[in-house]
Structures are given as structure tokens and as C-alpha cells.
VOKEDREN-406140 format. One record per residue (C-alpha): x, y, z. Coordinates in steps of 0.25 Angstrom, whole numbers, padded with zeros to 4 digits, always signed. Layout:
BEGIN
XYZ;...
END
This chain:
BEGIN
+0377+1642+0625;+0387+1652+0619;+0392+1641+0609;+0378+1640+0604;+0376+1655+0603;+0389+1657+0596;+0385+1646+0586;+0371+1653+0584;+0378+1666+0582;+0387+1661+0571;+0376+1654+0564;+0367+1666+0564;+0378+1675+0558;+0382+1664+0548;+0368+1661+0543;+0360+1674+0544;+0372+1684+0545;+0365+1690+0558;+0373+1695+0570;+0370+1688+0583;+0376+1687+0597;+0378+1675+0606;+0375+1680+0620;+0370+1674+0633;+0356+1677+0638;+0361+1688+0648;+0368+1695+0637;+0356+1695+0628;+0348+1703+0638;+0359+1714+0639;+0361+1714+0624;+0347+1712+0618;+0338+1723+0625;+0346+1732+0615;+0343+1725+0602;+0334+1735+0594;+0329+1726+0583;+0323+1715+0592;+0314+1709+0581;+0325+1705+0572;+0335+1701+0583;+0333+1687+0587;+0338+1680+0599;+0341+1665+0600;+0342+1659+0613;+0349+1646+0617;+0342+1642+0630;+0347+1629+0637;+0337+1624+0647;+0348+1622+0658;+0354+1636+0655;+0358+1644+0668;+0352+1657+0661;+0338+1650+0658;+0330+1661+0665;+0338+1672+0658;+0335+1665+0644;+0320+1665+0647;+0321+1679+0650;+0328+1682+0637;+0317+1675+0629;+0306+1683+0636;+0314+1696+0634;+0316+1693+0619;+0302+1690+0617;+0298+1703+0624;+0308+1710+0614;+0300+1703+0603;+0314+1697+0599;+0315+1684+0590;+0320+1673+0599;+0324+1659+0597;+0326+1650+0610;+0334+1637+0608;+0333+1629+0620;+0332+1615+0626;+0322+1620+0636;+0307+1617+0631;+0301+1628+0639;
END
């Protein structure tokens, strides 16, 4: 998943000039509770339906929603 994350990182920086980070779901939890401007800090999640951390990704999406954080989830899982 990291190659996709790094590609997205490069494209966001290149097209919008916005700083981003490429991290896995566990790091997201440790880092993003401290983001102060949650309404202007989006999260993009690449979620493979066969991922070993599927339950953690679902939790991440719920927490981001509670934080009122903009989230885009790209997945091959229809649920």
C-alpha cells in the first residue's frame, strides 16, 4: 500500500502544493488525534478488502467521522 500512498503524496504536493503524509492506519491513530484544524485536513484511505488491518481501517473511518474530518475512502470492498 505504501507505493500508492507515496504516489498520492507526490500528486497532492505537485498539483495543490499541500503538505501530506503517507502512513499506515495504525500511525494515523497516533498522529491524527493531535491535528488542530480537522475541518481543513482531509484523510484519504486506500482500503483493500483483503487487507490484514481491515478492522482498524473501519475504526479509522468511524473516528474520522466523529472528528468531522473530510475523508475519502478508495476501496475494492463494496461495503
